[in-house]
C-alpha positions as a printed Julia matrix, in Angstrom:
359×3 Matrix{Float64}:
 -29.75  75.94   -8.67
 -31.99  75.01   -5.88
 -33.63  77.38   -3.42
 -30.53  78.25   -1.47
 -30.89  81.9    -0.92
 -33.69  82.88    0.84
 -37.26  82.01    0.13
 -39.14  80.35    2.96
 -42.84  80.11    3.66
 -42.08  80.69    7.32
 -39.18  80.22    9.68
 -39.53  76.76   11.25
 -40.08  76.5    14.96
 -37.34  74.97   17.08
 -38.43  71.75   18.74
 -35.8   71.78   21.45
 -37.46  74.69   23.28
 -34.45  76.96   22.84
 -35.05  80.65   23.37
 -34.16  82.46   20.16
 -33.8   86.19   20.56
 -32.08  88.94   18.65
 -30.08  91.93   19.78
 -31.95  94.22   17.4
 -35.52  94.61   16.32
 -34.86  94.24   12.6
 -37.11  91.53   11.18
 -35.31  88.64    9.53
 -37.86  88.36    6.74
 -39.59  90.71    4.36
 -42.33  90.14    1.86
 -42.26  91.78   -1.54
 -41.99  95.23    0.0
 -45.73  95.6     0.47
 -48.2   94.53    3.14
 -50.74  93.62    0.47
 -48.51  90.72   -0.57
 -48.63  89.01    2.79
 -51.91  87.35    1.91
 -50.89  86.41   -1.6
 -49.37  83.04   -0.73
 -46.01  84.25   -1.96
 -43.03  82.85   -0.06
 -41.07  85.39    1.91
 -37.48  86.36    1.35
 -34.88  86.59    4.08
 -33.0   89.88    4.14
 -33.57  93.6     4.46
 -30.74  95.09    2.39
 -31.45  97.84   -0.11
 -30.0   95.68   -2.89
 -32.42  92.86   -2.15
 -35.37  95.22   -1.81
 -34.64  96.64   -5.25
 -34.85  93.15   -6.7
 -38.1   92.44   -4.87
 -39.59  95.66   -6.18
 -38.79  94.58   -9.74
 -40.27  91.14   -9.08
 -43.49  92.71   -7.84
 -43.82  94.88  -10.94
 -43.02  92.3   -13.62
 -44.94  89.41  -12.03
 -48.26  91.01  -12.99
 -47.31  90.97  -16.68
 -46.53  88.21  -19.16
 -43.17  89.72  -20.11
 -40.15  87.48  -20.6
 -37.7   87.87  -17.73
 -33.94  87.32  -17.8
 -32.48  86.7   -14.33
 -28.74  87.2   -14.2
 -26.59  86.35  -11.2
 -23.67  84.37   -9.9
 -24.03  80.73   -8.92
 -25.82  80.33   -5.62
 -27.62  83.71   -5.57
 -31.12  82.2    -5.78
 -32.14  82.73   -9.39
 -34.6   79.85   -9.33
 -36.24  81.24   -6.21
 -36.8   84.61   -7.84
 -38.31  82.85  -10.87
 -40.61  80.9    -8.56
 -41.62  84.13   -6.83
 -42.51  85.75  -10.15
 -44.66  82.74  -11.05
 -46.36  82.58   -7.65
 -47.4   86.22   -7.76
 -48.54  86.15  -11.4
 -51.91  85.41  -12.94
 -50.43  82.05  -13.95
 -49.85  80.94  -10.37
 -52.5   78.23  -10.65
 -50.72  76.8   -13.69
 -47.59  74.65  -13.76
 -44.11  75.93  -12.97
 -41.77  73.84  -15.14
 -37.97  73.95  -14.96
 -35.29  72.76  -17.33
 -31.53  73.14  -16.9
 -30.14  73.76  -20.37
 -26.63  72.93  -19.22
 -27.48  69.6   -17.59
 -29.01  67.9   -20.63
 -26.86  66.67  -23.54
 -27.22  68.88  -26.62
 -28.56  66.0   -28.68
 -31.45  65.43  -26.27
 -32.3   69.01  -25.36
 -34.55  69.64  -28.38
 -36.66  66.62  -27.49
 -36.71  67.67  -23.85
 -37.99  71.15  -24.71
 -40.39  70.4   -27.57
 -41.14  66.69  -27.23
 -40.91  64.0   -29.89
 -43.09  61.57  -31.78
 -42.68  57.83  -31.68
 -39.87  56.8   -33.99
 -38.42  60.31  -34.26
 -35.0   58.84  -33.51
 -33.47  55.58  -32.39
 -34.82  54.73  -28.99
 -37.93  56.93  -29.27
 -40.4   54.08  -28.71
 -43.22  56.3   -27.45
 -44.44  59.84  -27.91
 -42.99  62.28  -25.39
 -44.43  65.61  -24.29
 -41.84  68.38  -24.0
 -41.41  71.02  -21.34
 -43.18  73.72  -23.39
 -46.31  71.56  -23.55
 -46.12  70.72  -19.86
 -45.86  74.41  -19.0
 -48.95  75.4   -21.0
 -50.83  78.21  -19.21
 -48.01  78.36  -16.71
 -44.35  79.35  -16.52
 -41.26  77.74  -18.0
 -37.88  78.44  -16.42
 -34.94  77.98  -18.79
 -32.1   77.71  -16.31
 -28.54  78.28  -17.58
 -29.91  79.51  -20.89
 -26.38  80.58  -21.85
 -25.58  76.89  -22.37
 -28.28  76.51  -25.03
 -26.66  75.12  -28.23
 -26.5   77.56  -31.14
 -28.32  75.16  -33.46
 -31.31  75.07  -31.11
 -31.59  78.81  -30.56
 -33.59  79.59  -33.76
 -36.3   77.12  -32.72
 -36.53  78.7   -29.27
 -36.74  82.13  -30.88
 -39.59  80.97  -33.07
 -41.67  79.52  -30.25
 -41.24  82.71  -28.26
 -42.19  84.96  -31.16
 -44.94  82.89  -32.78
 -46.02  80.84  -29.75
 -46.04  77.62  -31.74
 -43.75  74.67  -32.43
 -43.68  71.07  -33.65
 -42.55  68.0   -31.79
 -39.36  66.4   -33.03
 -40.36  64.08  -35.89
 -43.89  65.5   -36.02
 -45.81  67.62  -38.52
 -48.63  68.97  -36.35
 -48.19  72.53  -35.12
 -48.75  72.93  -31.39
 -49.76  76.31  -30.0
 -48.09  77.43  -26.8
 -49.35  79.67  -24.0
 -46.27  79.86  -21.81
 -44.55  82.62  -19.87
 -40.78  82.16  -20.24
 -38.28  83.1   -17.55
 -34.57  82.6   -18.24
 -31.68  82.46  -15.81
 -27.94  82.49  -16.35
 -24.65  83.16  -14.59
 -22.9   83.83  -17.89
 -22.36  87.19  -19.6
 -24.73  86.93  -22.57
 -23.68  90.29  -24.01
 -20.11  89.05  -24.2
 -21.32  85.79  -25.73
 -23.24  87.73  -28.39
 -20.09  89.69  -29.24
 -18.2   86.41  -29.61
 -21.06  84.96  -31.69
 -21.63  82.25  -29.12
 -25.24  83.4   -28.59
 -27.71  84.79  -31.12
 -28.28  88.53  -30.79
 -31.95  88.32  -31.83
 -32.64  85.67  -29.21
 -30.81  87.69  -26.54
 -32.96  90.76  -27.24
 -36.09  88.59  -27.12
 -35.12  87.03  -23.8
 -33.99  90.22  -22.08
 -37.27  92.13  -22.23
 -37.09  92.59  -18.46
 -33.64  91.85  -16.99
 -33.17  91.35  -13.26
 -29.65  91.22  -11.86
 -29.29  89.47   -8.51
 -26.62  90.92   -6.21
 -23.99  88.5    -4.88
 -23.96  87.93   -1.15
 -20.77  89.99   -0.72
 -22.71  93.06   -1.89
 -25.37  92.64    0.79
 -23.45  91.58    3.91
 -26.11  93.09    6.15
 -28.34  90.14    5.17
 -25.82  87.53    6.36
 -26.85  87.53   10.07
 -30.49  86.94    9.15
 -29.55  84.11    6.79
 -27.24  82.57    9.39
 -29.98  82.69   12.04
 -32.44  81.03    9.67
 -30.11  78.25    8.56
 -28.88  77.63   12.11
 -32.41  77.37   13.44
 -33.48  75.12   10.57
 -30.61  72.66   10.91
 -30.72  72.69   14.72
 -34.38  71.73   14.47
 -33.74  68.96   11.96
 -30.84  67.48   13.91
 -32.25  67.99   17.38
 -29.3   70.15   18.45
 -29.89  72.41   21.51
 -28.28  75.45   19.89
 -29.44  78.75   21.39
 -26.81  81.25   20.27
 -24.17  81.98   17.66
 -20.6   82.87   18.58
 -19.98  86.58   18.07
 -16.57  86.09   16.47
 -17.98  83.34   14.22
 -20.7   85.72   13.02
 -18.12  88.46   12.43
 -16.03  86.1    10.32
 -19.09  85.09    8.29
 -19.98  88.73    7.61
 -16.42  89.55    6.51
 -16.09  86.59    4.15
 -16.47  87.26    0.42
 -18.65  84.16   -0.24
 -17.71  83.25   -3.83
 -20.36  80.52   -3.65
 -22.94  82.99   -2.32
 -25.88  81.79   -0.22
 -25.4   78.16   -1.22
 -21.89  78.22    0.25
 -23.14  79.93    3.41
 -25.92  77.38    3.84
 -23.55  74.45    3.45
 -21.12  75.95    5.98
 -23.85  76.47    8.57
 -25.11  72.91    8.07
 -21.6   71.56    8.63
 -21.15  73.77   11.72
 -24.43  72.53   13.22
 -23.39  68.92   12.59
 -20.13  69.53   14.48
 -21.73  71.57   17.28
 -21.51  70.04   20.75
 -22.93  72.81   22.9
 -25.52  75.55   23.0
 -23.31  78.1    21.21
 -22.76  77.59   17.49
 -19.15  78.14   16.53
 -17.02  77.25   13.58
 -14.47  78.44   11.13
 -14.33  79.1     7.43
 -13.27  76.0     5.48
  -9.59  75.84    4.56
 -10.31  75.95    0.85
 -12.16  79.27    1.19
 -10.38  80.8     4.15
  -7.45  81.51    1.85
  -9.69  83.57   -0.41
  -9.54  87.33   -0.05
 -11.98  88.67    2.49
 -14.33  91.48    1.5
 -13.09  93.67    4.37
  -9.54  93.91    5.68
  -8.83  93.57    9.4
  -5.92  94.87   11.43
  -3.55  92.62   13.34
  -5.05  93.88   16.59
  -8.58  93.03   15.42
  -7.45  89.58   14.29
  -5.72  88.94   17.62
  -8.75  90.09   19.59
 -11.07  87.89   17.49
  -8.8   84.87   17.95
  -8.65  85.29   21.72
 -12.43  85.74   21.93
 -12.97  82.65   19.82
 -10.65  80.6    22.03
 -12.35  81.87   25.18
 -15.67  80.89   23.67
 -14.39  77.37   23.02
 -13.19  77.03   26.62
 -16.32  78.7    28.02
 -14.19  81.44   29.58
 -11.69  79.17   31.31
  -8.18  80.64   30.94
  -5.96  78.41   33.1
  -5.38  74.69   33.26
  -4.37  72.12   30.67
  -7.44  72.8    28.49
  -7.73  76.51   29.21
  -7.49  79.35   26.71
  -3.91  80.2    27.67
  -2.71  76.65   26.98
  -4.56  76.53   23.64
  -3.01  79.84   22.6
   0.45  78.74   23.72
   0.74  81.63   26.19
   1.41  81.94   29.92
  -1.78  82.79   31.76
  -0.39  86.13   32.9
   0.53  87.06   29.31
  -2.99  86.22   28.14
  -4.48  88.41   30.89
  -2.21  91.28   29.85
  -3.2   90.9    26.2
  -6.88  90.83   27.12
  -6.48  94.04   29.12
  -4.67  95.73   26.23
  -7.31  94.63   23.72
 -10.23  95.6    25.93
 -11.42  92.04   26.53
 -13.04  91.66   29.93
 -13.1   88.44   31.88
 -16.5   86.84   31.52
 -17.24  88.87   28.41
 -19.9   87.18   26.32
 -18.84  86.28   22.8
 -22.13  84.8    21.63
 -25.1   86.24   19.82
 -28.52  84.81   20.75
 -30.42  83.27   17.86
 -33.54  84.95   16.52
 -36.75  83.02   16.45
 -38.12  84.83   13.41
 -40.57  87.61   12.81
C-alpha cells in the first residue's frame, strides 16, 4: 500500500520547459488545512474536496496525541500516506516510522517479525532478531492490513498495547515498549468481530480514533489535480514534451468509478504518458475497467459528442483525407460536419486542457 494517493513534498518541475497552466485558480495542493503546518515539514496532499479536508482535519487533531489510530479504506486510497502524515506531524516525528504488512508475512513467522526472537527459538533461528516493536521504540508502528492478523496472535498484540511490554519469541526477559500504534485495513472489522474472526477486545483497543478514507469515486473533484500531478511527474521522468491533457480524456477520467482508487489512476496515467507521442496527453480507460459501471451516466448525445471530439483531437482537427476524423469514424465528411453542427462542435474547437504547473 505504497504512497499512491496523494502525498508529495512538492510538485516536481518539468525539465522539458513545457508551460503548465490551469483554467482555474484552484490550487492543486493543500496542507493540513492550516497555514501553520506549512513550515512543519509535513508532506502536502493533493486535492481540495470537502471529503479529503475532513480527513486532514482529523489527522491534524490526532497527530498531536499518542492515541491509537485505525485507518479504514479501500485498496489504493492512501492509508499508508495518512499514517506517515500522522507520524510526521507528531511529537514522535524524530523517531522511526516502522511498517509491517500483516497479510504479507506467513502466520508462522509474523510473531517473530513483530516481537523478535532469541537464538534457537525455532529451527533456523541461528541469531537473535529484533522485532518491529523494538525497532519502532519512541516512534510509530504501522500495522498494515491488521484484519489479516491471525487469531492466535491477537492476544499478544492486545497485551503489548495495554501493558506496553512483551517478550521475544523463545525469551524470558520482558521488554518495555514506547510505541505509537497506527493500524490500517480495507476489511470490515466490525463484521469480522461478529463472525468471531477478530477479537472484540482488540478491535476496541485499536479503534480509539478511527479515520475512514473516502474512495476516489466519492471525491471526483480531486481527479483533475491528481491527473495533472501524475502527468507532470511521468512526463518529467520520461522526457515527454506533454503540455496539455485532452479534454475528453479528462472527462472520462472524472466519470470513471475507479475501483482501484488512486493507485489505478496513477497506473493509467503512467501508461498513457508512455504511449504519448505528442504534446497533448490522450488515452482511454483500459478494457478490463471500461466495462465497469461509471459513476455518472451519460446520454447517447454526450457519448457521441465526446467520441467525435476525441477523434478530432487524435487527428489534430483534420476531418478529411485517408487519416482524417471522418475516415476514422467511418462517416462521409459531409455527415461528420452535419453531426458536429448538431452537437455544437465548432471546427478548430480545442479539446485539450493545459497542464498545471503546481501551486
